[in-house]
Steps between C-alpha positions, in 0.01 A plus 500: 500500500715300730724688750868405544608222735605738777140611520387165587784437752554818704140548602483134626785585740395849604125410555584229768754734653237770530254252657756385753602852577146618552421202724820578714392863529157406625650252749707788637203732523291233676785442744484862603190416698666404828376246739745630769377593838715809488283653215282651774195693410650716223647256262820571305569788260584255224164327552313834498671610181424161325136554586496157680426610858362808678547683823183348642553155358746329728426221741597467860821307594286210635300491179824515286640213701177309443513567131852372475404181680191435279681567168797278617239217565362546149842523343628186671185306415517607131870413461456163680218397268684614184822338595323171572334523164822594325672180638241296313531723195877457492461126477233541230730731299784253505286189417279670238809675356666161440181360346506798249869451430481121440158494316608777244855386483380157382199608300578834339627498141778721617599269785674606822547869420119536496469318831770696668373845390140413588606372845707822565190713393276296732729539801540874429128552484436297817759691701397846362129410597615407853696818535201708373270355763743544774555870407129557511466324848796694635376849407147410618596391853746788521230756398184389700593652832623821336168537314312467829728760662465738203118478518502631861373857576203689650151443381408732201145612418350299212575635154793717608865433397671248727885467478491171674326350204767643274780364720350152537406474135845621383690253711276198390510615128881538496546172680280331233697672230818346630344160420376602157816667367749263656316191366458643142862619496629157611293307258605724207871506572523114572334420173700743299823367647391151400423603148851657478674200652318265273590710194867484597517130582239355265667326205450594134300820539726675252610405156360470142295190547143654550345169580733432789458860621126482493477164668745591773331833563178310561669250722663787709166666580332169565771436755412831660152362572654321789513846666134521502471139617713575802331815593152359477591181686608689798199729474265199528662375822507848638144583413357166622711464813478859603129520406410194711700638802351855477129385460521239768632757742240759387210263528614396859537862597162601367277205615625481858595860555212689333217247505556292812675754725358817361835682505624739230715414201869482588416513870826413695312238699455283194785257469444466123555865418877470452466195292244691289739791444781265422278334234423842339878525421579156385178449294382842379848660459764232442268260320350773292836643404627151387170450305528831301882433449399180339247676276768740371749235447258271304347791295842616394631151426184414294533812293865440435444135401223587260704790353799268442297284263442783264641427148589865470868539591434872572312369802635167613869578425506857608624593848284822524178349372526192728549710801165674433312285760761607753485857403120506577576409864779764507265758372233386756747549774570851403126573462424368844797710640324816366165395618606450859552879550140551450424335838798638690545853364239618249181395666584362857227366725366726763158357559342151563293534183816565285677169591323260254491759225874563527569134449268476211662801337824292500342250272350767265804714475742212452277366221473846331874550512587154377279522196725732285799333641375180350456673157855635509650176580304312235595727212849549628621154591312278239558485126222684298376157373563145598350151498371294788333158525569145411701572191752223523822585308349780291818700539673246273436599138834395365460358151127608494381771255299672783568731795450428863190723492347304207579158667355613841195658330419163336478328843172548689660456837734796442391854583645822389522771774559869498700637790224711631267197510697405807417831663128408471568156650687638792247788555214243490664306784582822700148644486338158546684459824375841616152404409514179685640681805206758489240220463653313795489824702113540414427141627722515811494855639238605748480835310276322249165329521586124479697502831250732665216255407705217675518718807137572496436121470708435805289752698176356379527131442838386648798296387331244262364753259825694523696197382243420229511851343870517551547197283269645238699820514815315423343318199366820359831667533654257248292627208655833400870396573452193282369716219799742541743206489318354190502832306866555581589155391300542170667827418858391580461170325347661195776766471817296585413141600647351804764770503222748543356311793846488659532886460148541641612313813800724522270799460291409805812440694688806388359697806597225732702722726192713575276196532739337755522830688128530563468121560773513768353805656194298607663246737742767635213716597309195647799414707526869616148475622587196696797658660292810589242286668747269684704807623196698596593810292152651535168500318599776258812299388300194465243688295766624253665160463161350440435751233838422341432129523156528351643668187753232502237230499348639179848550332587152596196368320593714201842353512360141501293579200802646332702187575223270373459686178877512429514115588241442219710685241824349618352148493371536147830644382688196661247270342581647159865453571444141594301417193773649292778311674303168504427543123121466548331653189145487630348423835196294388249503790290240319780249513492253804812600688472887472133495603569258794791730603265798479256346751788396735659844481176668573470294812847560634437849635210371705704218629778736596266742667340216694847393620596854610159568661521178686846570624378842626208335673715243679758753604226738620341232705823444676554873550150553638540206750839639612367852545200372694726294724717799572200719583390228745827422666695826478234783495765771550712372216652749252635396155592144549435267223610150402736511194391144420131624441403626167825399316471536123433192288684484167347166389248657257803629303581134413178479306602787272861388454426132420198535272673646194787243529265214545256587217782601249708184569202257504242645269711732282503862393144499346341400827713751693397782270140404593586501872665848471193648321265354771707641784501845336128520435372375836790636704431862411144478591546330838793734590292818427185373679692372813696822535211744453265303734758507770583857445128600505443317826811671657382850421140410591641440854711823489195695393290374802793568733481866398173508685243390240222256597592503862872501472746287682373206713146527349329202337570654170867512587513135606330404172754711311796332687371158400488609146839657516640172663366290212635752250849528643645174361314580163660831448845450653575126440293325233434793273859644481656150477269397215654754269839355559363167374428665156855621459691225662339205313555683166865605563583146628355351185700737285833417678452133476361480151808345353468213755137447395597510136768244558245242614345337189513837304291677748225228531614397854543136634144415386626539143695181543177301543 
């Protein structure tokens, strides 16, 4: 059964509208937490009714003034960094957009229309990615002081309900939800508008000539791949630049403040504290938002490209069926909308022990709700049966005494699919994402034995064994996620070929709004703890913000596992689309160029990680020396840091952008296919291991700071701080950035495939010799 066209149009308008409206409502509710001196000791009636503040949760006028000062420092720093980065991005968008336009205009069989539409898609994706990151940064810096104020209140006996936890959690959660829903709504509506505009302006999509209609439909959706390229390009620069900045500041603050000076985390005497808090917003929020925006864009574009190559006109030429990938995202937005009420209304947090559980419930509930939604979308928007795969012109049976089904059935690379098969593909991705998140939690949360073993090691044998065992933990954590990804790929490929893998990628990303919410919650809570410490809001407030932050550390690790898993599926789906567009029948790894490319591709994530780690090390070295100088020369200093120190370095991004173009033009598409396969296989492993080792070291430090093994300023704590310092660039720079390599190299290869095919029929310049 295929629903009428209005059923594939109206929801794609209403779902983003709902997302924007929900984000705007939460912005309003967060704004009800006033930072005005006149709020006094009782708060406002509106704040009480919203459940965001309480009569005993107000700060003094002097503290409120201090909160405004600190949050303004953080806001100005974050905006300054992003605007400086955006100036470079603007130049990149113009230059690379012209490269896309000219390359495809000259090389594509369709000529300049293909180049123009792809360049438009690229620019739209890049701008939307920038806007997504900026929205996230804006709400994060707006909310951090309000979370700190909301968490104020008298000390409550352990185990008893504490409304301050509810208030602080609610503000942080709703602030994260603004990022989640606004980003998903923006991505969905921009992509849908592009599809509509391209349908209106693309030539020859209507008429009786089926060959022209099929060919032009494929070209239209291949041009849309530029949207994913634009989004992921910006994500790379945001993740790398922001990640280098935030970790250099974090390392400087920890090594000099905690280890050398013996002062608490976020102590106002530490001049690197503001830089550290700025980094949380530009790296962990803006960079992460751009990253997952890119994942959404690329997964959707890959599924659309593969679907458009179907020989079944009931799929490729049907508006309703072709909008099925977009409808998955719309259905996911609705599922996440319903899920959010669990945390804010149905089961609100009232105790410290409930914080992490509430965030985990978001993942469970959204996955459970989305599962039947996937089934309904699959049987309602897709034809009951259709063909996918490399079928060529199987639709063309004119003059032949056979049907399309008979012709496709005789070709081994064609695959017949039932509509409900796509439900299993999407569900496999959806539940695989949840499994990867839970496994990540096991390896990185101090609730479980692996991290507690690290803490015990810090207390007994010191930093060296902590680092050794932390690395081993990261390597072990790769095993089950890799198996989950492999099983999902097998099931999806077996049922529906590359289209199945594309839908599996969309399945794992269908609950993206929830994933972004709990991921953004972490740095917002972390900043709130910094504000509470710098503004001296009291031990009870700091204890609550630390509890909120500790849960955020675990959910952030889960979010990174989620992002890496989705990147693996997206990369493989894009790889399939590239192979189709480049007309590669088989990737023969025993042939010289593909095998050589495989080795080079497997090396690239390590080279990229070395560049990012080296950049963090150099920037951190500058930061440490600067902080030490200020402690020596200006001991009474508060919050003065040099903006020239710890600036982001976007040079590693050049490696990723240049490699596919260089290999494809010089050595041809077969070698490039090997490179993409190598990047995928090794990149997933190094990304998971890096992120989980770093996350485990971070929570090992948090566990000791709760009073275990001597607590703060003990030898065990110093050992844990060293481990955390080593792990910071792994979990927040190299690890998260590596998953962008998987996607960006594949989508860039897909977009420029016509250029590569133009050079000696895809053999590259070496084919002339």
